[in-house]
C-alpha positions in Angstrom: 116.7 -33.1 89.1 116.2 -36.0 86.8 112.6 -36.9 86.5 110.3 -39.4 84.9 107.0 -38.2 83.5 104.0 -40.0 82.2 100.7 -38.7 81.1 97.5 -40.8 80.5 94.0 -40.0 79.5 91.1 -42.2 80.5 87.3 -42.0 80.4 84.5 -43.3 82.6 80.8 -43.3 82.2 79.1 -42.3 85.5 75.8 -41.1 86.7 75.3 -38.5 89.5 72.9 -38.7 92.4 71.6 -42.2 91.5 70.3 -41.0 88.1 70.0 -43.4 85.2 71.5 -40.9 82.8 75.3 -41.4 82.5 77.8 -38.8 81.5 81.2 -39.5 80.0 84.0 -38.0 82.0 87.6 -37.6 80.8 90.3 -38.3 83.4 93.6 -36.6 82.7 96.5 -37.9 84.8 100.1 -37.1 85.0 102.7 -38.6 87.3 106.1 -37.0 87.9 108.6 -39.2 89.6 111.6 -37.5 91.1 114.0 -40.3 92.1 116.5 -38.0 93.8 114.1 -37.3 96.5 112.0 -40.5 96.2 108.9 -38.6 95.5 106.0 -39.0 93.1 103.7 -36.1 92.2 100.3 -37.1 90.9 98.2 -34.5 89.0 94.7 -35.2 87.9 91.9 -33.4 86.2 88.3 -34.8 85.7 86.3 -33.1 83.0 83.0 -34.0 81.3 83.3 -34.9 77.6 79.7 -36.1 76.9 76.7 -35.0 78.9 73.6 -37.0 78.6 70.7 -34.5 77.9 68.7 -36.2 80.7 71.4 -35.7 83.3 71.0 -33.0 86.0 74.4 -31.8 84.8 73.1 -30.9 81.3 71.9 -27.5 82.3 75.2 -26.5 83.9 77.7 -27.4 81.1 78.2 -25.3 78.0 79.3 -27.1 74.8 82.6 -25.1 74.6 83.6 -26.1 78.1 84.2 -29.7 76.9 87.2 -28.8 74.8 88.9 -26.6 77.3 90.1 -29.1 79.9 92.8 -30.6 77.6 94.2 -27.1 77.1 94.1 -26.3 80.8 95.8 -29.6 81.7 98.5 -29.1 79.1 99.2 -25.5 80.2 99.3 -26.6 83.9 101.9 -29.3 83.1 103.9 -27.0 80.9 104.2 -24.3 83.6 104.4 -26.6 86.7 107.3 -25.8 88.9 108.5 -26.8 92.4 109.4 -23.6 94.1 110.2 -25.0 97.5 112.1 -28.2 97.6 112.0 -28.1 101.3 108.4 -29.4 101.1 109.9 -32.9 100.4 111.3 -34.8 103.4 114.5 -36.6 102.6 
């Protein structure tokens, strides 16, 4: 079917658990609009990009993990398929 696709990248600075230390989180978002079945599919991925050393998250994130999400998101979008069109009510 004909589809419209858009991909955006945003960022937010947030703290966890009422901490003062804020981390920067990348938000990957894709929308796939399929007019033929009047459906939108929204795909999102949240991933840390900068971890404040004083954040409780600092001990759980490895430096190489920060570059991986873009590759994961790109691969997901590249291989995304709808296998059962019956999932969408018309």
